[in-house]
N, C-alpha and C positions, 0 to 999 in steps of 0.2 A: 510301962510307958504306953501312951496312946498309939496304937498301930494305925498309921495313916497310909493311904495310897496317895503318892505325891507326884505332881507333874512339875518339872523344872522348865523355866523359860529363861533363855539367855539371848541377848542381842548385842551386836556391835554394828556400828555404821561403817560403811566403806571409808568414811572420812576419819574414823577413830584410829589414828596412826599408832601402830605398835600394840593395839589391843586385840585380844583374842577371846572368843567365847569360852575356850577351854579353861582359861583362868577363872572365869565366873563358875563354870560347871564343876570344876574340881572342888571348890569350896562349898558349893551347894550340895554336892554328893557327900562330902565329908560330914556336913551338918546333918543330913538325913541319916547317915550311918550312926552318928552319935545319938540321935533321937529314936533310932530303931524304926524309921519310917521306910516304907517300900516305894522306890521310884518306879512308876509305871510308864511314864512318858518323858521324853526330853524334846523340847521344841526350841529350835535355834534359827534365828534370822540374822542375815548379814546385810541389813538395810537401815535407812534412817527410821527413827521412831516417831517422826512427825506425822505419819499417816498410817492408820491401822489397816486400811484396805489394800496397801501394797506390801503387806507382810504375810505371806502365805502360812507360815508356821504359827503366827499369832492368831490368824483366823481359824486355823485348824484346832488350836488350843481352846478357843472360845466355843467352837462347835462340839468338841469332845467334852468340855465342861457341861454343856447343856444336856449331854447324855450321861452325865455323872460317871465318867470313866476314871475319875480320881476324886479325892476329897479336898485337896489343897493345891494351890499353885504357889510355888516358891520361886522368887526372882531375886536377883542380886541387889537392885535398888529400883525405886519407882521410875526413875528416868530410863531404865532398861526396859520396863514394861511399856511405857508410853511417854512421848514428848509432845503430845498433841494439845497440851493445855489442861487446865484443871477440869473443865467441863467434861471433855472426852474421857479423861482418866477416871474421874468419878463415875462416869457411866459404865466404864469397863469393870470397875470394882463392884459396882452395884449389880451388873449383869452376872458376874461370877457368884455373888452372894445369892441372887435370885435363883440361880441354878443349884443352890445348895452346896456350892464349892467355896472353900475358904481361900484366903490369900495371905501371903507373908513376904515381907522384904527382909532379906538376910542382913543388910547393913543398917537398916532403919528399924530398930526394935519396936517403935511405937506404931509402925504400919503392919498390923497383925489383926486380921479379922477375928481371931480367936482370943486375942489379948484383952487386957482390962481397959485399954485406951480406945478400943474399936469405935464405940459410939462417939467419943469426943473427936477422934480423927475424922470420922465421916461427917460430923457436924461442921467441923472447921473446913473440910474440903467442899462441902455443900455451900457454906457461906462464901468462900472464895470463888466458887464456880458461879454463884448468883451475882457477885460483884463483877465478875468477868463478863457475864451476859449483859448486865446493866451498862457497863462501859462500852461494850460493842454496840448496844442499842443507841446509847447517847452519841457515839461517833457517827453512826449511820444517820441519825436524825440531823446532827450538825452538818454532815456532808450534803444531805438533801436540801437543807436550808441555804447553804452557800450556793449550791447549784441553782436553786429557785431564784435567789437574789441576782444571780448572773444571767437569768433568763432561760435557764435550762430546766426541763421538767423530767422527773425520774421515769424510768420504764422505757420501752422501745417506742420510737417515734411512729405515729400512725401513718400508714401508707396513704398517699393521695391518689385517688382514682375516681372515675365516674361510676357512681352507683347505678345510674340510668343505663350505662353501657353494659354493666354486669347483668341487670334485669333483662335487657334486650337480648343478650347472648343466650341467657337461660331460656327465654321465650322461644328462641330459635331451636331449642333442643340440645344445646351444648352441655357437656358434663361439667362438673365443678373443676376437674383437672384441666379441661380444655379452656375454660374461662380464665382460670388462674394463669395459664401460659400466655393467653392473648393479652390480658390486662397487666400481667407482671406482678401478681400478688400471690399469697398462699391460698390453698384450698379453704383453710379455716376462715380467712378474711373474706373469701367469696361467699361462704355460707353465712357469715355474720351480715354481710351487705345485703344478701337476699332476704334475710330475716328482718332487717331494718326497713326494707322497701315494701314489705308485705302489708 
């Protein structure tokens, strides 16, 4: 059998009543034993899977994958790896593949970067991710259109202040920070105003 170095990733949310990562890990360990794979790392998070940046073990797993500390990441199911949506999930899988690390779902046999359905699964995920991006873009455009019709313009409202006053204060030798305090605007707005009056 193919001798692989495997990292296990398990996650339960604090909201998952009665669930325990040990249930996932026990079956993942047994699967590796039967395959004669060597488990080199076990990464366990007890947080929601809706954000990757608040899962320290998940982030460590990605960092270790980039250093090729293992050949494959084995997880219980795709929703244990990520619940951030198709786009983010596809990005994680692609990131692992780009690092030369494979991935496999224990309960979803078709989710296997080493399996015969790999390219088909990635193509489907990419298509769904693209649709997700299109829908988000359409919702954003629709929201901006509704706001425009209601008389609201997107972005931050421009500050109203006297550019002449800004120029006068600068001529008096005041710093950008001092002018910003006096006029009640940001230093970057002061810099822009000075550029516009030149």
